[in-house]
PDB file of N, CA, C and O in Angstrom:
ATOM      1  N   MET A   1     -12.611  -0.039   9.136  1.00  0.00           N
ATOM      2  CA  MET A   1     -12.830   0.591   7.857  1.00  0.00           C
ATOM      3  C   MET A   1     -12.495  -0.414   6.768  1.00  0.00           C
ATOM      4  O   MET A   1     -11.599  -1.244   6.925  1.00  0.00           O
ATOM      5  N   GLN A   2     -13.222  -0.331   5.667  1.00  0.00           N
ATOM      6  CA  GLN A   2     -12.972  -1.159   4.491  1.00  0.00           C
ATOM      7  C   GLN A   2     -12.216  -0.328   3.453  1.00  0.00           C
ATOM      8  O   GLN A   2     -12.612   0.796   3.146  1.00  0.00           O
ATOM      9  N   LEU A   3     -11.149  -0.872   2.924  1.00  0.00           N
ATOM     10  CA  LEU A   3     -10.338  -0.198   1.905  1.00  0.00           C
ATOM     11  C   LEU A   3     -10.104  -1.127   0.726  1.00  0.00           C
ATOM     12  O   LEU A   3      -9.911  -2.331   0.898  1.00  0.00           O
ATOM     13  N   ASP A   4     -10.122  -0.566  -0.457  1.00  0.00           N
ATOM     14  CA  ASP A   4      -9.601  -1.282  -1.614  1.00  0.00           C
ATOM     15  C   ASP A   4      -8.109  -0.983  -1.649  1.00  0.00           C
ATOM     16  O   ASP A   4      -7.705   0.180  -1.653  1.00  0.00           O
ATOM     17  N   VAL A   5      -7.295  -2.023  -1.674  1.00  0.00           N
ATOM     18  CA  VAL A   5      -5.848  -1.856  -1.728  1.00  0.00           C
ATOM     19  C   VAL A   5      -5.374  -2.415  -3.066  1.00  0.00           C
ATOM     20  O   VAL A   5      -5.642  -3.565  -3.413  1.00  0.00           O
ATOM     21  N   LEU A   6      -4.661  -1.566  -3.809  1.00  0.00           N
ATOM     22  CA  LEU A   6      -4.182  -1.935  -5.137  1.00  0.00           C
ATOM     23  C   LEU A   6      -2.662  -2.016  -5.133  1.00  0.00           C
ATOM     24  O   LEU A   6      -1.983  -1.230  -4.473  1.00  0.00           O
ATOM     25  N   TYR A   7      -2.144  -2.984  -5.883  1.00  0.00           N
ATOM     26  CA  TYR A   7      -0.706  -3.196  -5.986  1.00  0.00           C
ATOM     27  C   TYR A   7      -0.320  -3.170  -7.465  1.00  0.00           C
ATOM     28  O   TYR A   7      -0.980  -3.797  -8.293  1.00  0.00           O
ATOM     29  N   PHE A   8       0.746  -2.448  -7.790  1.00  0.00           N
ATOM     30  CA  PHE A   8       1.175  -2.302  -9.172  1.00  0.00           C
ATOM     31  C   PHE A   8       2.627  -2.737  -9.368  1.00  0.00           C
ATOM     32  O   PHE A   8       3.436  -2.697  -8.441  1.00  0.00           O
ATOM     33  N   ALA A   9       2.935  -3.154 -10.597  1.00  0.00           N
ATOM     34  CA  ALA A   9       4.292  -3.494 -11.043  1.00  0.00           C
ATOM     35  C   ALA A   9       4.913  -4.560 -10.140  1.00  0.00           C
ATOM     36  O   ALA A   9       4.260  -5.557  -9.830  1.00  0.00           O
ATOM     37  N   TRP A  10       6.166  -4.368  -9.710  1.00  0.00           N
ATOM     38  CA  TRP A  10       6.831  -5.405  -8.922  1.00  0.00           C
ATOM     39  C   TRP A  10       6.212  -5.580  -7.538  1.00  0.00           C
ATOM     40  O   TRP A  10       6.376  -6.639  -6.932  1.00  0.00           O
ATOM     41  N   VAL A  11       5.509  -4.579  -7.022  1.00  0.00           N
ATOM     42  CA  VAL A  11       4.811  -4.754  -5.741  1.00  0.00           C
ATOM     43  C   VAL A  11       3.740  -5.834  -5.921  1.00  0.00           C
ATOM     44  O   VAL A  11       3.604  -6.729  -5.087  1.00  0.00           O
ATOM     45  N   ARG A  12       2.984  -5.737  -7.016  1.00  0.00           N
ATOM     46  CA  ARG A  12       1.953  -6.733  -7.332  1.00  0.00           C
ATOM     47  C   ARG A  12       2.588  -8.119  -7.526  1.00  0.00           C
ATOM     48  O   ARG A  12       2.059  -9.124  -7.050  1.00  0.00           O
ATOM     49  N   GLU A  13       3.710  -8.158  -8.220  1.00  0.00           N
ATOM     50  CA  GLU A  13       4.373  -9.439  -8.461  1.00  0.00           C
ATOM     51  C   GLU A  13       4.814 -10.107  -7.163  1.00  0.00           C
ATOM     52  O   GLU A  13       4.697 -11.325  -7.021  1.00  0.00           O
ATOM     53  N   ARG A  14       5.311  -9.331  -6.233  1.00  0.00           N
ATOM     54  CA  ARG A  14       5.781  -9.897  -4.960  1.00  0.00           C
ATOM     55  C   ARG A  14       4.621 -10.343  -4.081  1.00  0.00           C
ATOM     56  O   ARG A  14       4.719 -11.362  -3.397  1.00  0.00           O
ATOM     57  N   ILE A  15       3.532  -9.596  -4.092  1.00  0.00           N
ATOM     58  CA  ILE A  15       2.386  -9.945  -3.258  1.00  0.00           C
ATOM     59  C   ILE A  15       1.537 -11.023  -3.932  1.00  0.00           C
ATOM     60  O   ILE A  15       0.948 -11.866  -3.255  1.00  0.00           O
ATOM     61  N   GLY A  16       1.476 -10.995  -5.248  1.00  0.00           N
ATOM     62  CA  GLY A  16       0.776 -12.046  -5.965  1.00  0.00           C
ATOM     63  C   GLY A  16      -0.657 -11.728  -6.351  1.00  0.00           C
ATOM     64  O   GLY A  16      -1.340 -12.571  -6.932  1.00  0.00           O
ATOM     65  N   ILE A  17      -1.122 -10.538  -6.041  1.00  0.00           N
ATOM     66  CA  ILE A  17      -2.473 -10.113  -6.424  1.00  0.00           C
ATOM     67  C   ILE A  17      -2.434  -8.641  -6.811  1.00  0.00           C
ATOM     68  O   ILE A  17      -1.542  -7.903  -6.392  1.00  0.00           O
ATOM     69  N   ALA A  18      -3.401  -8.223  -7.606  1.00  0.00           N
ATOM     70  CA  ALA A  18      -3.457  -6.828  -8.039  1.00  0.00           C
ATOM     71  C   ALA A  18      -4.314  -5.964  -7.125  1.00  0.00           C
ATOM     72  O   ALA A  18      -4.080  -4.761  -7.005  1.00  0.00           O
ATOM     73  N   LYS A  19      -5.304  -6.571  -6.481  1.00  0.00           N
ATOM     74  CA  LYS A  19      -6.247  -5.788  -5.676  1.00  0.00           C
ATOM     75  C   LYS A  19      -6.881  -6.682  -4.625  1.00  0.00           C
ATOM     76  O   LYS A  19      -7.105  -7.873  -4.845  1.00  0.00           O
ATOM     77  N   GLU A  20      -7.163  -6.078  -3.477  1.00  0.00           N
ATOM     78  CA  GLU A  20      -7.902  -6.784  -2.445  1.00  0.00           C
ATOM     79  C   GLU A  20      -8.667  -5.783  -1.589  1.00  0.00           C
ATOM     80  O   GLU A  20      -8.309  -4.608  -1.514  1.00  0.00           O
ATOM     81  N   GLN A  21      -9.707  -6.260  -0.958  1.00  0.00           N
ATOM     82  CA  GLN A  21     -10.434  -5.413  -0.024  1.00  0.00           C
ATOM     83  C   GLN A  21      -9.955  -5.791   1.378  1.00  0.00           C
ATOM     84  O   GLN A  21      -9.929  -6.964   1.750  1.00  0.00           O
ATOM     85  N   VAL A  22      -9.582  -4.775   2.139  1.00  0.00           N
ATOM     86  CA  VAL A  22      -8.986  -4.981   3.454  1.00  0.00           C
ATOM     87  C   VAL A  22      -9.849  -4.312   4.508  1.00  0.00           C
ATOM     88  O   VAL A  22     -10.283  -3.171   4.343  1.00  0.00           O
ATOM     89  N   SER A  23     -10.091  -5.027   5.584  1.00  0.00           N
ATOM     90  CA  SER A  23     -10.730  -4.455   6.761  1.00  0.00           C
ATOM     91  C   SER A  23      -9.606  -4.083   7.722  1.00  0.00           C
ATOM     92  O   SER A  23      -8.808  -4.938   8.103  1.00  0.00           O
ATOM     93  N   THR A  24      -9.539  -2.806   8.117  1.00  0.00           N
ATOM     94  CA  THR A  24      -8.394  -2.345   8.902  1.00  0.00           C
ATOM     95  C   THR A  24      -8.799  -1.331   9.958  1.00  0.00           C
ATOM     96  O   THR A  24      -9.804  -0.634   9.822  1.00  0.00           O
ATOM     97  N   ASP A  25      -8.003  -1.265  11.002  1.00  0.00           N
ATOM     98  CA  ASP A  25      -8.130  -0.227  12.026  1.00  0.00           C
ATOM     99  C   ASP A  25      -6.992   0.778  11.900  1.00  0.00           C
ATOM    100  O   ASP A  25      -6.821   1.634  12.768  1.00  0.00           O
ATOM    101  N   ALA A  26      -6.216   0.681  10.826  1.00  0.00           N
ATOM    102  CA  ALA A  26      -5.060   1.559  10.621  1.00  0.00           C
ATOM    103  C   ALA A  26      -5.502   3.019  10.582  1.00  0.00           C
ATOM    104  O   ALA A  26      -6.531   3.353   9.994  1.00  0.00           O
ATOM    105  N   ARG A  27      -4.716   3.876  11.211  1.00  0.00           N
ATOM    106  CA  ARG A  27      -5.017   5.307  11.210  1.00  0.00           C
ATOM    107  C   ARG A  27      -4.217   6.053  10.154  1.00  0.00           C
ATOM    108  O   ARG A  27      -4.643   7.099   9.666  1.00  0.00           O
ATOM    109  N   THR A  28      -3.044   5.504   9.800  1.00  0.00           N
ATOM    110  CA  THR A  28      -2.174   6.138   8.809  1.00  0.00           C
ATOM    111  C   THR A  28      -1.758   5.103   7.767  1.00  0.00           C
ATOM    112  O   THR A  28      -1.976   3.904   7.938  1.00  0.00           O
ATOM    113  N   VAL A  29      -1.165   5.586   6.701  1.00  0.00           N
ATOM    114  CA  VAL A  29      -0.632   4.679   5.685  1.00  0.00           C
ATOM    115  C   VAL A  29       0.423   3.768   6.317  1.00  0.00           C
ATOM    116  O   VAL A  29       0.449   2.569   6.039  1.00  0.00           O
ATOM    117  N   ALA A  30       1.281   4.319   7.155  1.00  0.00           N
ATOM    118  CA  ALA A  30       2.320   3.519   7.816  1.00  0.00           C
ATOM    119  C   ALA A  30       1.704   2.401   8.653  1.00  0.00           C
ATOM    120  O   ALA A  30       2.217   1.282   8.665  1.00  0.00           O
ATOM    121  N   ASP A  31       0.615   2.693   9.346  1.00  0.00           N
ATOM    122  CA  ASP A  31      -0.078   1.658  10.126  1.00  0.00           C
ATOM    123  C   ASP A  31      -0.593   0.549   9.216  1.00  0.00           C
ATOM    124  O   ASP A  31      -0.506  -0.633   9.551  1.00  0.00           O
ATOM    125  N   LEU A  32      -1.128   0.938   8.064  1.00  0.00           N
ATOM    126  CA  LEU A  32      -1.630  -0.052   7.109  1.00  0.00           C
ATOM    127  C   LEU A  32      -0.493  -0.938   6.607  1.00  0.00           C
ATOM    128  O   LEU A  32      -0.649  -2.155   6.514  1.00  0.00           O
ATOM    129  N   VAL A  33       0.642  -0.336   6.286  1.00  0.00           N
ATOM    130  CA  VAL A  33       1.804  -1.108   5.833  1.00  0.00           C
ATOM    131  C   VAL A  33       2.220  -2.104   6.911  1.00  0.00           C
ATOM    132  O   VAL A  33       2.529  -3.254   6.599  1.00  0.00           O
ATOM    133  N   LYS A  34       2.232  -1.682   8.170  1.00  0.00           N
ATOM    134  CA  LYS A  34       2.592  -2.580   9.278  1.00  0.00           C
ATOM    135  C   LYS A  34       1.613  -3.742   9.365  1.00  0.00           C
ATOM    136  O   LYS A  34       2.021  -4.893   9.523  1.00  0.00           O
ATOM    137  N   GLU A  35       0.314  -3.441   9.261  1.00  0.00           N
ATOM    138  CA  GLU A  35      -0.706  -4.496   9.316  1.00  0.00           C
ATOM    139  C   GLU A  35      -0.529  -5.491   8.173  1.00  0.00           C
ATOM    140  O   GLU A  35      -0.554  -6.703   8.385  1.00  0.00           O
ATOM    141  N   LEU A  36      -0.353  -4.975   6.974  1.00  0.00           N
ATOM    142  CA  LEU A  36      -0.200  -5.851   5.820  1.00  0.00           C
ATOM    143  C   LEU A  36       1.074  -6.687   5.939  1.00  0.00           C
ATOM    144  O   LEU A  36       1.060  -7.882   5.644  1.00  0.00           O
ATOM    145  N   SER A  37       2.165  -6.071   6.365  1.00  0.00           N
ATOM    146  CA  SER A  37       3.444  -6.774   6.498  1.00  0.00           C
ATOM    147  C   SER A  37       3.376  -7.894   7.523  1.00  0.00           C
ATOM    148  O   SER A  37       4.094  -8.888   7.408  1.00  0.00           O
ATOM    149  N   ALA A  38       2.517  -7.740   8.524  1.00  0.00           N
ATOM    150  CA  ALA A  38       2.388  -8.756   9.571  1.00  0.00           C
ATOM    151  C   ALA A  38       1.581  -9.972   9.089  1.00  0.00           C
ATOM    152  O   ALA A  38       1.590 -11.016   9.741  1.00  0.00           O
ATOM    153  N   ARG A  39       0.893  -9.843   7.964  1.00  0.00           N
ATOM    154  CA  ARG A  39       0.058 -10.932   7.450  1.00  0.00           C
ATOM    155  C   ARG A  39       0.874 -12.140   7.010  1.00  0.00           C
ATOM    156  O   ARG A  39       0.686 -13.250   7.506  1.00  0.00           O
ATOM    157  N   GLU A  40       1.780 -11.903   6.074  1.00  0.00           N
ATOM    158  CA  GLU A  40       2.524 -12.992   5.450  1.00  0.00           C
ATOM    159  C   GLU A  40       3.870 -12.477   4.952  1.00  0.00           C
ATOM    160  O   GLU A  40       4.085 -11.272   4.824  1.00  0.00           O
ATOM    161  N   GLU A  41       4.764 -13.413   4.675  1.00  0.00           N
ATOM    162  CA  GLU A  41       6.103 -13.044   4.208  1.00  0.00           C
ATOM    163  C   GLU A  41       6.064 -12.287   2.881  1.00  0.00           C
ATOM    164  O   GLU A  41       6.888 -11.399   2.660  1.00  0.00           O
ATOM    165  N   ARG A  42       5.135 -12.617   2.007  1.00  0.00           N
ATOM    166  CA  ARG A  42       5.092 -11.940   0.704  1.00  0.00           C
ATOM    167  C   ARG A  42       4.853 -10.443   0.854  1.00  0.00           C
ATOM    168  O   ARG A  42       5.382  -9.658   0.067  1.00  0.00           O
ATOM    169  N   TYR A  43       4.073 -10.033   1.841  1.00  0.00           N
ATOM    170  CA  TYR A  43       3.862  -8.609   2.106  1.00  0.00           C
ATOM    171  C   TYR A  43       5.121  -7.993   2.710  1.00  0.00           C
ATOM    172  O   TYR A  43       5.499  -6.875   2.359  1.00  0.00           O
ATOM    173  N   GLN A  44       5.768  -8.719   3.616  1.00  0.00           N
ATOM    174  CA  GLN A  44       7.018  -8.234   4.206  1.00  0.00           C
ATOM    175  C   GLN A  44       8.050  -7.964   3.134  1.00  0.00           C
ATOM    176  O   GLN A  44       8.744  -6.948   3.172  1.00  0.00           O
ATOM    177  N   VAL A  45       8.152  -8.871   2.177  1.00  0.00           N
ATOM    178  CA  VAL A  45       9.117  -8.718   1.086  1.00  0.00           C
ATOM    179  C   VAL A  45       8.782  -7.483   0.254  1.00  0.00           C
ATOM    180  O   VAL A  45       9.668  -6.696  -0.078  1.00  0.00           O
ATOM    181  N   ALA A  46       7.514  -7.317  -0.080  1.00  0.00           N
ATOM    182  CA  ALA A  46       7.098  -6.184  -0.919  1.00  0.00           C
ATOM    183  C   ALA A  46       7.328  -4.846  -0.222  1.00  0.00           C
ATOM    184  O   ALA A  46       7.689  -3.861  -0.867  1.00  0.00           O
ATOM    185  N   PHE A  47       7.122  -4.810   1.079  1.00  0.00           N
ATOM    186  CA  PHE A  47       7.197  -3.548   1.816  1.00  0.00           C
ATOM    187  C   PHE A  47       8.473  -3.382   2.636  1.00  0.00           C
ATOM    188  O   PHE A  47       8.540  -2.496   3.487  1.00  0.00           O
ATOM    189  N   GLN A  48       9.479  -4.210   2.401  1.00  0.00           N
ATOM    190  CA  GLN A  48      10.679  -4.158   3.231  1.00  0.00           C
ATOM    191  C   GLN A  48      11.440  -2.841   3.108  1.00  0.00           C
ATOM    192  O   GLN A  48      12.111  -2.437   4.058  1.00  0.00           O
ATOM    193  N   ASP A  49      11.356  -2.171   1.980  1.00  0.00           N
ATOM    194  CA  ASP A  49      12.045  -0.888   1.792  1.00  0.00           C
ATOM    195  C   ASP A  49      11.045   0.121   1.235  1.00  0.00           C
ATOM    196  O   ASP A  49      10.893   0.248   0.020  1.00  0.00           O
ATOM    197  N   MET A  50      10.377   0.825   2.115  1.00  0.00           N
ATOM    198  CA  MET A  50       9.336   1.761   1.696  1.00  0.00           C
ATOM    199  C   MET A  50       9.904   3.023   1.056  1.00  0.00           C
ATOM    200  O   MET A  50       9.143   3.881   0.608  1.00  0.00           O
ATOM    201  N   THR A  51      11.227   3.150   1.005  1.00  0.00           N
ATOM    202  CA  THR A  51      11.800   4.297   0.293  1.00  0.00           C
ATOM    203  C   THR A  51      11.689   4.104  -1.221  1.00  0.00           C
ATOM    204  O   THR A  51      11.866   5.056  -1.981  1.00  0.00           O
ATOM    205  N   VAL A  52      11.398   2.882  -1.662  1.00  0.00           N
ATOM    206  CA  VAL A  52      11.257   2.619  -3.094  1.00  0.00           C
ATOM    207  C   VAL A  52       9.825   2.275  -3.483  1.00  0.00           C
ATOM    208  O   VAL A  52       9.578   1.750  -4.569  1.00  0.00           O
ATOM    209  N   VAL A  53       8.885   2.573  -2.596  1.00  0.00           N
ATOM    210  CA  VAL A  53       7.468   2.343  -2.872  1.00  0.00           C
ATOM    211  C   VAL A  53       6.727   3.665  -2.715  1.00  0.00           C
ATOM    212  O   VAL A  53       6.868   4.348  -1.700  1.00  0.00           O
ATOM    213  N   LYS A  54       5.953   4.013  -3.708  1.00  0.00           N
ATOM    214  CA  LYS A  54       5.097   5.202  -3.652  1.00  0.00           C
ATOM    215  C   LYS A  54       3.707   4.767  -3.205  1.00  0.00           C
ATOM    216  O   LYS A  54       3.301   3.622  -3.400  1.00  0.00           O
ATOM    217  N   VAL A  55       2.987   5.714  -2.599  1.00  0.00           N
ATOM    218  CA  VAL A  55       1.640   5.421  -2.100  1.00  0.00           C
ATOM    219  C   VAL A  55       0.688   6.523  -2.551  1.00  0.00           C
ATOM    220  O   VAL A  55       1.024   7.707  -2.528  1.00  0.00           O
ATOM    221  N   ALA A  56      -0.499   6.107  -2.958  1.00  0.00           N
ATOM    222  CA  ALA A  56      -1.565   7.056  -3.274  1.00  0.00           C
ATOM    223  C   ALA A  56      -2.795   6.674  -2.464  1.00  0.00           C
ATOM    224  O   ALA A  56      -3.161   5.502  -2.376  1.00  0.00           O
ATOM    225  N   VAL A  57      -3.420   7.678  -1.880  1.00  0.00           N
ATOM    226  CA  VAL A  57      -4.687   7.486  -1.182  1.00  0.00           C
ATOM    227  C   VAL A  57      -5.743   8.218  -1.996  1.00  0.00           C
ATOM    228  O   VAL A  57      -5.649   9.423  -2.232  1.00  0.00           O
ATOM    229  N   ASP A  58      -6.742   7.469  -2.415  1.00  0.00           N
ATOM    230  CA  ASP A  58      -7.790   8.008  -3.277  1.00  0.00           C
ATOM    231  C   ASP A  58      -7.195   8.788  -4.450  1.00  0.00           C
ATOM    232  O   ASP A  58      -7.647   9.883  -4.787  1.00  0.00           O
ATOM    233  N   GLN A  59      -6.167   8.189  -5.060  1.00  0.00           N
ATOM    234  CA  GLN A  59      -5.505   8.663  -6.273  1.00  0.00           C
ATOM    235  C   GLN A  59      -4.696   9.954  -6.105  1.00  0.00           C
ATOM    236  O   GLN A  59      -4.462  10.675  -7.075  1.00  0.00           O
ATOM    237  N   VAL A  60      -4.273  10.237  -4.877  1.00  0.00           N
ATOM    238  CA  VAL A  60      -3.408  11.386  -4.591  1.00  0.00           C
ATOM    239  C   VAL A  60      -2.148  10.858  -3.916  1.00  0.00           C
ATOM    240  O   VAL A  60      -2.233  10.143  -2.917  1.00  0.00           O
ATOM    241  N   LEU A  61      -0.974  11.205  -4.454  1.00  0.00           N
ATOM    242  CA  LEU A  61       0.281  10.779  -3.834  1.00  0.00           C
ATOM    243  C   LEU A  61       0.401  11.334  -2.428  1.00  0.00           C
ATOM    244  O   LEU A  61       0.130  12.510  -2.185  1.00  0.00           O
ATOM    245  N   VAL A  62       0.812  10.471  -1.499  1.00  0.00           N
ATOM    246  CA  VAL A  62       0.897  10.859  -0.089  1.00  0.00           C
ATOM    247  C   VAL A  62       2.147  10.253   0.548  1.00  0.00           C
ATOM    248  O   VAL A  62       2.821   9.410  -0.045  1.00  0.00           O
ATOM    249  N   SER A  63       2.438  10.701   1.762  1.00  0.00           N
ATOM    250  CA  SER A  63       3.541  10.139   2.541  1.00  0.00           C
ATOM    251  C   SER A  63       2.999   9.039   3.456  1.00  0.00           C
ATOM    252  O   SER A  63       1.788   8.865   3.594  1.00  0.00           O
ATOM    253  N   LEU A  64       3.908   8.313   4.066  1.00  0.00           N
ATOM    254  CA  LEU A  64       3.515   7.247   4.984  1.00  0.00           C
ATOM    255  C   LEU A  64       2.789   7.772   6.223  1.00  0.00           C
ATOM    256  O   LEU A  64       2.012   7.045   6.843  1.00  0.00           O
ATOM    257  N   GLU A  65       3.036   9.010   6.579  1.00  0.00           N
ATOM    258  CA  GLU A  65       2.424   9.578   7.777  1.00  0.00           C
ATOM    259  C   GLU A  65       0.995  10.069   7.528  1.00  0.00           C
ATOM    260  O   GLU A  65       0.323  10.501   8.464  1.00  0.00           O
ATOM    261  N   THR A  66       0.537  10.008   6.307  1.00  0.00           N
ATOM    262  CA  THR A  66      -0.789  10.523   5.952  1.00  0.00           C
ATOM    263  C   THR A  66      -1.890   9.740   6.653  1.00  0.00           C
ATOM    264  O   THR A  66      -1.910   8.510   6.599  1.00  0.00           O
ATOM    265  N   PRO A  67      -2.806  10.446   7.310  1.00  0.00           N
ATOM    266  CA  PRO A  67      -3.965   9.770   7.909  1.00  0.00           C
ATOM    267  C   PRO A  67      -4.861   9.182   6.822  1.00  0.00           C
ATOM    268  O   PRO A  67      -5.022   9.765   5.751  1.00  0.00           O
ATOM    269  N   LEU A  68      -5.439   8.024   7.114  1.00  0.00           N
ATOM    270  CA  LEU A  68      -6.346   7.400   6.161  1.00  0.00           C
ATOM    271  C   LEU A  68      -7.735   8.031   6.196  1.00  0.00           C
ATOM    272  O   LEU A  68      -8.444   8.031   5.190  1.00  0.00           O
ATOM    273  N   GLY A  69      -8.121   8.566   7.348  1.00  0.00           N
ATOM    274  CA  GLY A  69      -9.414   9.243   7.452  1.00  0.00           C
ATOM    275  C   GLY A  69     -10.531   8.408   6.867  1.00  0.00           C
ATOM    276  O   GLY A  69     -10.788   7.296   7.330  1.00  0.00           O
ATOM    277  N   ARG A  70     -11.199   8.935   5.852  1.00  0.00           N
ATOM    278  CA  ARG A  70     -12.309   8.233   5.206  1.00  0.00           C
ATOM    279  C   ARG A  70     -11.922   7.694   3.835  1.00  0.00           C
ATOM    280  O   ARG A  70     -12.753   7.606   2.931  1.00  0.00           O
ATOM    281  N   ALA A  71     -10.673   7.342   3.694  1.00  0.00           N
ATOM    282  CA  ALA A  71     -10.167   6.845   2.415  1.00  0.00           C
ATOM    283  C   ALA A  71     -10.958   5.629   1.951  1.00  0.00           C
ATOM    284  O   ALA A  71     -11.468   4.847   2.752  1.00  0.00           O
ATOM    285  N   LYS A  72     -11.042   5.499   0.646  1.00  0.00           N
ATOM    286  CA  LYS A  72     -11.701   4.349   0.019  1.00  0.00           C
ATOM    287  C   LYS A  72     -10.692   3.430  -0.663  1.00  0.00           C
ATOM    288  O   LYS A  72     -10.930   2.232  -0.818  1.00  0.00           O
ATOM    289  N   GLU A  73      -9.531   4.024  -1.078  1.00  0.00           N
ATOM    290  CA  GLU A  73      -8.568   3.264  -1.860  1.00  0.00           C
ATOM    291  C   GLU A  73      -7.141   3.676  -1.515  1.00  0.00           C
ATOM    292  O   GLU A  73      -6.840   4.859  -1.354  1.00  0.00           O
ATOM    293  N   VAL A  74      -6.270   2.677  -1.406  1.00  0.00           N
ATOM    294  CA  VAL A  74      -4.839   2.918  -1.212  1.00  0.00           C
ATOM    295  C   VAL A  74      -4.113   2.092  -2.269  1.00  0.00           C
ATOM    296  O   VAL A  74      -4.384   0.904  -2.444  1.00  0.00           O
ATOM    297  N   ALA A  75      -3.184   2.741  -2.971  1.00  0.00           N
ATOM    298  CA  ALA A  75      -2.418   2.064  -4.014  1.00  0.00           C
ATOM    299  C   ALA A  75      -0.935   2.134  -3.701  1.00  0.00           C
ATOM    300  O   ALA A  75      -0.428   3.164  -3.255  1.00  0.00           O
ATOM    301  N   PHE A  76      -0.243   1.023  -3.940  1.00  0.00           N
ATOM    302  CA  PHE A  76       1.199   0.933  -3.733  1.00  0.00           C
ATOM    303  C   PHE A  76       1.867   0.623  -5.073  1.00  0.00           C
ATOM    304  O   PHE A  76       1.433  -0.277  -5.791  1.00  0.00           O
ATOM    305  N   PHE A  77       2.919   1.368  -5.406  1.00  0.00           N
ATOM    306  CA  PHE A  77       3.602   1.175  -6.680  1.00  0.00           C
ATOM    307  C   PHE A  77       5.013   1.726  -6.615  1.00  0.00           C
ATOM    308  O   PHE A  77       5.309   2.594  -5.794  1.00  0.00           O
ATOM    309  N   PRO A  78       5.891   1.220  -7.486  1.00  0.00           N
ATOM    310  CA  PRO A  78       7.259   1.749  -7.523  1.00  0.00           C
ATOM    311  C   PRO A  78       7.275   3.108  -8.206  1.00  0.00           C
ATOM    312  O   PRO A  78       6.340   3.452  -8.929  1.00  0.00           O
ATOM    313  N   PRO A  79       8.331   3.882  -7.980  1.00  0.00           N
ATOM    314  CA  PRO A  79       8.455   5.173  -8.675  1.00  0.00           C
ATOM    315  C   PRO A  79       8.396   4.977 -10.187  1.00  0.00           C
ATOM    316  O   PRO A  79       8.861   3.966 -10.712  1.00  0.00           O
ATOM    317  N   MET A  80       7.839   5.921 -10.852  1.00  0.00           N
ATOM    318  CA  MET A  80       7.722   5.860 -12.328  1.00  0.00           C
ATOM    319  C   MET A  80       8.901   6.598 -12.953  1.00  0.00           C
ATOM    320  O   MET A  80       9.415   7.565 -12.390  1.00  0.00           O
ATOM    321  N   THR A  81       9.312   6.135 -14.103  1.00  0.00           N
ATOM    322  CA  THR A  81      10.309   6.865 -14.865  1.00  0.00           C
ATOM    323  C   THR A  81       9.731   7.113 -16.249  1.00  0.00           C
ATOM    324  O   THR A  81       8.992   6.291 -16.791  1.00  0.00           O
ATOM    325  N   GLY A  82      10.073   8.229 -16.790  1.00  0.00           N
ATOM    326  CA  GLY A  82       9.555   8.573 -18.114  1.00  0.00           C
ATOM    327  C   GLY A  82      10.599   8.308 -19.192  1.00  0.00           C
ATOM    328  O   GLY A  82      11.758   8.006 -18.910  1.00  0.00           O
ATOM    329  N   GLY A  83      10.156   8.429 -20.402  1.00  0.00           N
ATOM    330  CA  GLY A  83      11.125   8.208 -21.451  1.00  0.00           C
ATOM    331  C   GLY A  83      10.551   8.512 -22.811  1.00  0.00           C
ATOM    332  O   GLY A  83      11.245   8.375 -23.818  1.00  0.00           O
TER     333      GLY A  83
END
């Protein structure tokens, strides 16, 4: 499956890019994180503590266990705070 993967805020800074297209066999968000983390150290650093990273699949907040199904886009970003 082809996915657009987007990175925001410090996740983007650690990985070094804002967006990429990924070819993956991942079945869940957690599988995708494992695949990305296995690529290079910069991904490992960004995803080392997934308790501080939020995920959206096709612009809907989801958990790591969420199936990717026919997703087109996955976004990773830190929790937002208002003010």
